[in-house]
N, C-alpha and C positions, 0 to 999 in steps of 0.2 A: 790339747789339739785347738787349733782354730779354724773356724769355719768361717768360709768366705761366701757369701749371697752376692750374687752374680744379679746386678742391676740389669731390669729389663727396659729396652729403649722405648721411649713413650712417644706412641703414635700418635701424628695429628689427628684430633677429632675432624671428622668430616661433615660438613656444613648439610645438615637435613633440610628440604624445604619441604613443607606440608603439600600434602597433592592438591588442595585446594588452590594454593600458591603458585604451584606450577600449572594448572589450567588455565588461571589468571593471567598467567605471563605468555601463555602459548594464545589466548584470545586478542592480547593486545598485540602481541605480533602479527596474528592476521588482519586485524584491522588497522596496522600502521601505516600500509600502502596508502589507504584512505584518510587520515589522518594530516600524512605529510602533503596531498594532494589537496585536502581542504586550506591546511594553512596556504599552501602556496597558491592556490589558484581561485580559492573563493573569498578567505578570509577578508581581505582588501577591498573587494566588490561589496561585500555583504554591510561591512561599516560605512562605507561611501555611499550605499544607496540610503542607509538609515538617517543619514546626515542629507542627504538629499531631499529626504521628506518633510523636513524641517526648512526648505529652500523652495523658490522658483526661479527657475531657468529662463533670464531675460535675453540671452543671446547664444544662440546655437554654435555659431561659429567661433567664439571665443570661449564657450563654456561658461558664461558669466551668469553668477547666481546671486539672489537676494534673500537674505533671511526673512523668513515670514511665520516662525514660530509653529503653533498649532494649526494653522489657519486650514493647510491641506487635510488635517484630519477633522478638522471641524465641518468642512466642504462636504466630505466622505457622510458624516451620520446626520447632517442637517440638511444640507445643499442639496446634494446628489440625488435623484431621483431613481438611479436606475441599478447604484450599487447596490445596495442592502437588499431588494428584491432578489437581485440576483445569486445574492450570497446567500439568500434564505433557500433558494430554490438549489442551489447545490448542496447546502449541507444537508437540508431534508431528501434529496435523492441517494444522498452518500448514506443517509440512515438505513434507507430502504436497501440500496443495492449490496452494502457491504454485509449485511445478515443473507443475501440471498446467495452471493458470492461463495461465502464460507461454508453453507449448508450444503450447497451443490457440489463444491469442489470437494467438499469430503465423503458426500455421498458416492460421487465417481472415483474417488480415488477407494475408498472399500471396494467396490466393485471391481473395478480393474486390476486391484491387488488379490484378487481369486485365481487361484489356476485354472484358466480358461483358453480355449485354443484362439490364437490370435490375440494376445496382451498385449505384445509389443505394438500391433498396429494400432490399436487401439490407445495406447498410451502416445503415439505418434500425431495421431488425427487429434488428438485435445489440446495437443500442443502446438501444432502448427501453424494456429493464429498467432501465437508469440512469434513465431519465427518468421513469418513473413506481412506481419503487420507493422510494416516501418512508418512511423508516427505522422511524416509529413506527407509520404506517398497516400495514406488512407485517407487523409484530410482532404487533400488535392482531390483524390478521387469521388469522394464523398460531395464537397462542395461541387465538385462540376457536375454531377448527377442530379443534386438538388437545383442547378442553375437550370440545366437543360430541361429537366422534367417537372421542377415544382412538386417534387416528393423524395419520400425516404425510399433506397433500394434495398431496405431489409422488407419494408411494407410491399413493395411492388414488387418483390422477387417472391412473394406468397400469393395465390390465388384466394383473395378474401372473397368472403361470399357477398354478392350483391345487395343481401338483405339487412346486413350490416349497415352499409352506406344507407338503406332507405329507412333505418329507425330513425335516427335523424344526428347532425353534426359533433353533438358533446358525446355522443354513444360510441359513433366510429372513433373521436379524436382517441376516446379511453381504450378502446380495442387495438388501436393503431401503437398509441405510447405502451400499451402493455406488450403487444408484440416486438419494439423495438428492444423494449427493456429487458424481456427475456434473452434475445439476441444477442444482446450486448454484455449480459452474464454469461453467456456461453462462449462468447468472443473472450472474454476477461479472464478465463479459469484457469489457463495451461500452467501459469508458475505457481498458483497454490495447488493445483492438483498434484504436482510433482513434490511440493514440500509434505503433502499429507503421505504420499506414497511413500517416499524416504522415512516420515515419522511411523508409518505403520510395520514397514518392514525392519525397523529397530525395535519391536516388542518383542520378547522373549518366547518361542514358543511354548516353553514349559509352562507358561501362565496360562495360556490356554487348555494346555494337555489336562493341570491340576484342576482347573474349573470343571473341565469335561467330567474329570473323575469323580468330583464331589457332585456331578448332576446339574451344573448350571446349563441353564437355554441360552441359546444365541444374542437374545437380546440382552441378559445378564451379563454376558459377556462384554458386548458394546459398553454397557454402563458402568462396569465395574473395573473392567481392564483396558479397553481400547481408549475411552475417552480419557481417564485421568493419565494414561500414559502417554497420549499424544496431545495433554492440555498445553503445554510451552510450544508446539507447534501450532497451535491454533490461536495464541496469542500472536505469535509473529506472523499470521496469517493475517489475522485483524490489522495487524498495523499495517503491513505491505499493502493489503486492499484499502485502507484509509488513505495511505499516501496517493497510490493509483488511481484512487476514484477522485482525487482533490486536483490531481495533475493532468488529468484525461486530454486528448487532443480537441475533443469537443467541449473542454470547460468553457461556458460565456465570461467567466470574470478574466481569465486568462487571456482571451481576446479581446474584453474590454481595455485593461491595464497594456497589451500590447501595442493597441491604436491609440490609446491617448499618450504612450511615451512616443512612437516612433510615427504612426501613419498620419501625418501632417499637422497633429494638434502640437505634437514634441512637448507635452507636459508633462517632463519626467521626473519632477518635483511631487507632484498629484499621484502620479503611476508607483511612485517608490510608497507614498504615503497609503496607499490601496494595497501593493502587494504586501507592506507590513502588517496590516489589518489582516490581511488572508491568512498569513504566516500565524498570526497570535492566533487565530480560529482553529486552524489545522494543529497546530502545535496543543490548544486545550483538548481538543477531541481525541487526540493521540495521548495524552498523559490522562482523561478521566478513562480510557480504555486500557491502558496500562496500568492502572491502580485499580481499577476493578479484576482484570482478569490476573494480577498477581494475587490476589487474596484468593482465587479460585486455581490457581495453577499448581500442579503436583510435579514436583522434581524428584527423580529418582534416587539420584546421588544422596538427598537431603534426608537428614533425620526428622 
């Protein structure tokens, strides 16, 4: 007898892509519109401004420039008496404002995330400033109010006790600055609160149930479950808040650079140099925060 062995068809092996690769591909697909927009609309102006920072604009009509090397950067650090003090003030304020905004946003998100009556109304109230605060509109209204009244609308809108004014100008200025800072922190936390809410609602309830069975207190749940699980959101909020703080509509450096470039002086080369110095400072701060945050960030999907 002869036996015949029937050959089985060889099935082509399907290409299996690891999960982390799939996630990376999806991430690149989501940010691809921004990358295309950056290459089309921003890449050339950035290169042009960097080249312009080493030149001096001699004729605005024909846009004739003259190469002067590092003269603009030397002027920024050694000659200009306004730039470095303003830069120090902006950096100092960001070191104060960013932690305040993060802490307040996290606290507010935890409170709003509780099952309370009128939960949606409170969320809308905290996000309302983001919707109505068009940068140009708020800036013009704020500037017009200061020109007409000589003061801050935030301070004048609060009935400040007269005794504060009688103590002395320095004490009154400190109180007014504190009121302004707290009001601006309240005004600029809408996006951060939404990000924290998304992170809090993404935590599995089974973790809290297991902790409750083990007898953990609310304080222990916060430090051992909530905080580690939303640590990537904290890093995201920190980076976003730094960028938002350095690009604020009331930023004096941005005003100074804009006036140098367009308000009569037309020192576009020097303004470009100041812009690149400012960019490097912001980039270094973001890199420092990202480096510190990555060392203390917990990602649930990683071992």
